[in-house]
C-alpha positions in Angstrom: 18.7 20.7 -32.8 16.8 20.3 -29.5 19.6 21.3 -26.3 19.2 19.5 -23.5 19.8 21.2 -20.0 19.9 19.6 -16.8 18.5 22.2 -14.4 17.3 23.0 -10.4 16.4 26.4 -9.2 16.2 28.0 -12.7 20.1 26.8 -14.0 22.5 24.4 -15.0 22.7 21.9 -12.2 26.4 20.4 -11.9 25.6 16.8 -12.1 23.1 15.5 -15.1 21.4 12.5 -13.2 20.5 14.6 -9.7 18.8 17.8 -11.8 14.7 18.1 -10.6 14.2 18.8 -14.3 15.5 19.3 -17.8 15.1 22.4 -19.7 14.5 21.6 -23.6 15.3 24.6 -26.5 14.6 24.2 -29.4 16.5 26.2 -32.0 16.0 26.6 -35.5 18.1 28.9 -37.8 20.4 29.8 -35.0 17.5 31.2 -33.2 15.6 30.1 -30.1 12.3 29.0 -31.4 10.7 27.1 -27.9 11.7 26.2 -24.5 10.1 23.4 -22.3 10.8 22.3 -18.9 10.0 18.9 -18.0 10.7 16.9 -14.7 13.3 14.6 -14.8 12.7 10.5 -14.2 13.8 9.3 -11.2 17.9 8.1 -11.2 18.1 5.1 -12.9 21.3 3.9 -14.7 21.5 4.6 -18.9 17.5 5.9 -18.7 18.4 9.7 -19.0 20.5 9.1 -23.3 17.3 7.2 -24.1 14.3 9.1 -22.7 16.0 12.3 -24.1 16.5 10.4 -27.2 13.5 9.7 -27.1 12.3 13.3 -27.0 14.5 14.3 -30.0 17.4 16.2 -28.1 20.7 16.4 -29.9 23.2 18.4 -27.4 23.1 18.2 -23.6 25.1 21.0 -22.6 25.8 20.0 -18.5 28.2 20.5 -15.7 29.5 17.1 -15.3 28.8 13.4 -17.0 30.6 10.6 -15.8 32.1 8.8 -18.8 29.9 5.9 -19.3 26.8 8.6 -19.6 28.7 10.3 -21.8 29.0 7.1 -24.1 25.3 6.5 -23.8 24.5 10.1 -24.6 26.7 9.2 -27.7 25.1 6.5 -28.9 22.0 7.9 -28.1 23.3 10.2 -30.9 23.2 12.8 -28.6 26.3 15.8 -28.4 27.6 16.1 -24.8 28.9 19.2 -24.2 30.8 19.0 -20.7 31.9 21.3 -18.1 29.6 24.1 -18.3 28.8 27.1 -16.1 26.2 26.9 -13.5 23.7 29.9 -15.0 19.9 29.7 -16.7 20.0 27.5 -19.8 18.9 30.4 -22.2 21.9 31.9 -21.8 23.8 29.0 -22.7 22.0 28.3 -25.4 22.5 31.5 -26.8 26.9 31.4 -25.9 26.6 27.8 -27.8 25.1 29.5 -31.0 27.0 32.1 -30.6 30.0 29.9 -30.8 31.1 31.7 -27.1 30.1 29.2 -24.2 33.3 28.7 -21.9 33.3 24.9 -20.7 36.2 23.8 -17.5 36.3 21.0 -16.2 34.6 17.4 -16.6 32.7 17.8 -12.4 32.2 14.9 -12.7 34.6 12.0 -11.6 32.6 8.3 -12.2 
């Protein structure tokens, strides 16, 4: 499993399309094995789902995401978890793996 989290200043960026970086976290047997930070490409509609799909991402944890972006991620076989709080990427993944990641409303309405 590879989980992508849009980050800014070390924490989840609430709008994934305008983040500084993506933190990619590899998980094997419910354990974080590697963490990699990649500079986000320039914002372009439809680019991020393809780009992350090419990197082998299976899940994305985001604060907010528009409906069309969610559909594009689904088309890339990437599971979308939205409404996550602005916390550090490793903490979000740890809570997700433990089954206790609390999510709220989708903070993006487009």
